[in-house]
C-alpha positions in Angstrom: 0.0 0.0 0.0 1.1 3.6 -0.7 0.7 6.4 1.8 -2.6 7.4 0.4 -4.0 3.8 0.7 -3.6 2.8 -2.9 -2.0 -0.5 -4.0 1.3 -0.3 -6.0 -0.7 -1.3 -9.1 -3.3 1.5 -8.6 -0.5 4.0 -8.0 1.3 2.9 -11.2 -2.0 3.2 -13.2 -2.7 6.7 -11.8 0.9 7.7 -12.8 0.4 6.3 -16.3 -2.9 8.2 -16.7 -1.3 11.5 -15.6 1.6 11.0 -18.1 -0.8 10.0 -20.8 -3.1 13.0 -20.2 -0.1 15.4 -20.3 1.2 13.8 -23.5 -2.2 14.1 -25.2 -2.7 17.7 -24.0 0.7 18.6 -25.4 -0.4 17.0 -28.7 -3.4 19.3 -28.8 -6.2 17.2 -27.4 -8.5 18.5 -24.7 -9.2 16.3 -21.7 -12.9 16.2 -20.9 -13.0 13.5 -18.3 -10.7 11.2 -16.3 -11.5 7.9 -14.7 -15.2 8.1 -15.5 -17.0 5.1 -14.0 -20.4 3.5 -14.3 -21.7 0.0 -13.4 -20.4 -1.4 -16.7 -16.9 -0.2 -16.4 -14.5 2.7 -16.6 -13.1 5.0 -19.2 -9.5 6.1 -18.4 -9.6 9.3 -20.5 -12.2 11.1 -22.6 -10.8 13.8 -24.8 -11.7 16.0 -27.8 -9.6 16.5 -30.9 -11.4 19.0 -33.0 -14.9 17.5 -33.6 -13.8 14.0 -32.7 -14.6 12.5 -29.3 -11.6 10.3 -28.3 -11.9 7.6 -25.7 -8.5 6.5 -24.6 -7.4 3.4 -22.8 -4.2 3.8 -20.9 -1.9 0.8 -20.2 1.1 1.4 -18.0 3.9 -1.1 -17.7 7.2 -1.3 -15.9 10.2 -2.9 -17.6 10.2 -4.5 -21.0 8.1 -7.7 -21.1 8.1 -7.9 -24.9 4.4 -7.5 -25.3 3.0 -4.7 -27.4 0.2 -2.3 -26.3 -2.2 -3.8 -28.9 -2.1 -7.2 -27.0 -3.8 -5.6 -24.1 -6.9 -4.6 -26.1 -9.1 -7.6 -26.9 -12.2 -7.6 -29.1 -14.3 -7.9 -25.9 -12.4 -4.8 -24.4 -13.1 -2.8 -27.6 -16.8 -3.6 -27.5 -17.0 -2.5 -23.9 -15.1 0.7 -24.7 -17.6 1.4 -27.5 -20.6 0.8 -25.1 -19.0 3.0 -22.4 -18.3 5.8 -24.9 -22.0 5.7 -25.9 -23.1 5.8 -22.3 -20.7 8.7 -21.5 -22.1 10.7 -24.3 -25.7 10.1 -23.1 -24.9 11.0 -19.5 -23.1 14.2 -20.6 -25.6 15.3 -23.2 -23.0 15.2 -25.9 -23.5 13.6 -29.3 -20.2 13.4 -31.2 -20.4 12.9 -35.0 -17.2 10.9 -34.8 -15.8 8.8 -31.9 -12.3 7.3 -31.9 -10.9 4.7 -29.6 -7.2 5.2 -28.8 -4.6 3.5 -26.7 -1.7 5.1 -24.9 1.0 2.8 -23.6 3.2 4.3 -20.9 6.4 2.4 -20.4 7.8 3.2 -17.0 11.4 2.0 -16.7 13.2 1.6 -13.4 15.4 4.5 -14.4 14.9 7.4 -16.7 11.9 9.1 -18.2 8.7 7.3 -19.2 8.2 6.5 -22.8 4.8 7.1 -24.3 3.3 5.4 -27.3 0.0 6.7 -28.7 -2.0 4.4 -31.0 -4.8 6.2 -32.8 -7.9 4.5 -34.0 -8.0 0.9 -32.6 -10.9 0.0 -34.9 
């Protein structure tokens, strides 16, 4: 447990989401929501890039285990993200013409700066 009561895994995930949000904002996207939850699941980041609503899944890893970020996103996960994106829009009174699902992989080595990989359009 960390000092604020989170597990090491939760703290790593929160770190990765902060890094991802900063990276995406620096790339010109606007963060609309973070860690939005409903009974069906959670959206890590909801952003806007122009007229496009971007739902972003963030995966944070330590070390190099050889697996790529795409391996973390299964067809079942994609379907759930699509449903959650629809629900988020309904609950926020937003109807985007275009919705994109992205992945940000944050590689957090034991030493040195984190490396960020942004994969646009998972579908």
